[in-house]
N, C-alpha and C positions, 0 to 999 in steps of 0.2 A: 404290452402297454397297460393291461389291467394290473399286472404285478407292480409296475412302476407307479401307477396311480395309487395303489394300496400303500406302497412304501412312502409315497409322498404325503398321504393323509396321516399315516402313523408318525412320520417325522414332524409334521406340523403340530400334532397333538402333544408330542414330547417337548418340542421347543416352547410352546405356549405354557405348558404346565411347569416346566423347569424355570423359565424366565419369571413366572409369577412367584415361585418359591424364592429365587435369588433376590428379586426386587422387594418382595414383601418382608424380608428378614434383614434388610440392610440396616445398619446402625452407625452411629457416630463413634468410632473406636477411640479417637482422641478425647472426645468428651467423656466417654465412659472411663477411660484411664484416669482422667483428672478427678472424677467423682470418687473412684476407688481409692486413689491416693489421699484425697481429703478425708475419706472415712478411716483409712488406716492411720493417718496422722493423729486422729482423735481416738484411735484404738476402738472404733465403733464397728464391731462385726455386723450388727443388725443393719446398720446403714449401708454397709458394703453389700449385704445380701439384698437390700431393697433396690440397689442400683440395677441388679440383674433379675429382679423378681418377675419380670414379664416372661422370661424363659421362652422366647419365641425364636430368636436367631441362634445360630451355631455358637457364637461367642457367649451369649447369655446362658444357654443351656449347659455349656461346659463349665462356665464359672459358677453356676448354681451347684453343680456337682462338686467342684473344687472347694467352694466355701462351706459346703455341708461337711467336709472332712477337715476343716480348718484346725480344729482342736486336736487332730490326729498328728499334726506335724507336717513339715515340708515334704518328707518322703511320701507320706500318704496322699497329700494333695497332688504331688507330681504323678503318682501312679493313677489316681482316679481321673486326673485331667487327660492323661495319655489314652486311657481306655475310653473316655467320653468323646475325645476327638475322633477316634476310630469309628465309634458309633455314628457320630454326626456326619463324617465323610460318607458313610454308607447311605445315610438319608439323602444327602445332597447329590450323590453320584448315581442314585437309582434311575435307571432307564437312559442315562446319558450315553451308555455304550451302544444303544440302538442308533443314535445319530452317527456314531463312528462306523457302524456296520452299514447303514444306508449310504453314507457318504463315500465309502470305499467300494461299494458293490453296485450302486445304481448306474454308474457309467458303463460298467461291463454288461449289465443286464440290457441297457439301451443299445450297446454295441452288438450284443447277441441278436436283438430284435432287428437291427439294421442288416446284419449278415444274412439272417433268415429271409428278410424282405428282398434283398438283392438276389439271393438264390432263387426265390420264387419268381422274381421279375425276369431273370435270364431263362428260367424254365419256360415261362410264358413266351419269351422270344423264340425259344427252340421250337415251340409248337406253331409259332407264326413267324417264320424266318423273314418274311417280306414286310413285316409290320414296322420294323425300325424303332425309332425313338418313341413314337406314339404308343408302342406296346410296353417298353421297359420304363419309360419316363415316369408315369404315375406310380408304378410299384416302387421304384428307387426313391422317389420323393417321399412317399409314405414311410419307407424304411428309415430314411434319414431323420424323420421326426422322432423315432424311438431314441436315437442317440441324443438329440436335442433335449428331449424330456428327461432322459437319464441325467444329463449334466445340470438341467434346471433343478432337479431334485437334490442332486449331490452337493452342489455348491452351498446352498443355505445350511444343509446338514453339517458339512465340514466346518463352515465358519462358526456355527453355533456350538459345535462340539469343542473346538479350540477355545472359544470364548469362555465356555463353562469350565473347562479344565484350568484355564488361567485364573478365573474367578475363584475356583476351589482352592488353588494355591494361596491366593491372597487371603481368603477367609480363614484358612488353617493357620497362616502366618499371623494374622491379627489375633486369633484365638490363643495361639501359643504366646504371643507378646503379653496379653492380658493375664494369662496364667502365670507367666514369669513374674509379674508384679506381685501377685499373691504369694508366690514362693519366696520372693525376695523379702517381702514384709515379714513372713514367718521366720526367716533366718535372721532378720534384723532384731525382731522382738524376742527371739529365742522361745517361741511358743507360749500361748495362753491356753489354759485348760477350760475356761468357761467365760461366758459373757460377763459374769460378776467380777472375775479377775481382770477382764479387759477394762471395766469401769474403774476398778481400784487402781490399776496401772495408770489410767488417764488422770485420776485424782492426784496420784503421787507426782506425775509429771508437772501438774499445775502447781 
């Protein structure tokens, strides 16, 4: 029971900390994409960088890295974006595996406690053969509590683990979508080497 309670406390800490990270770094991906496209239409690299200047969420941090390599061309941007996404995945997945471990093992730990409790209850019955249910009943009842606690700890851990994994896929997908916008813009404009050239190109278009 003490082991289960320790795992339950650990699971709660991980869930709260990870939920705070996911919720505090949520952004409006559609709105950000529109702002980036507007900046690119004006060939304004500095404005595009300003859109992601907060650099708090996965999407913003990866785009900051990608835009810092904008003058290096589409291939450089794609490489730095891929590397940055890997780094951010590690940041978001940190400690999430604990929830998977707790969720998959807590029921078995609880079941083990139940089995041990039943063994002890029948051992007590062996010492008091005339005792009947009043001897084994309390022991078996206490033993079943271990299984219930194990399930009570495992269910939230598994639900949270699956939710976070699905959220990770969504965040990575959104990040990749935004990076593709940058790469598409680079391929469309066939690369600018400096903000000065960006302004010159904008003047020519006007």
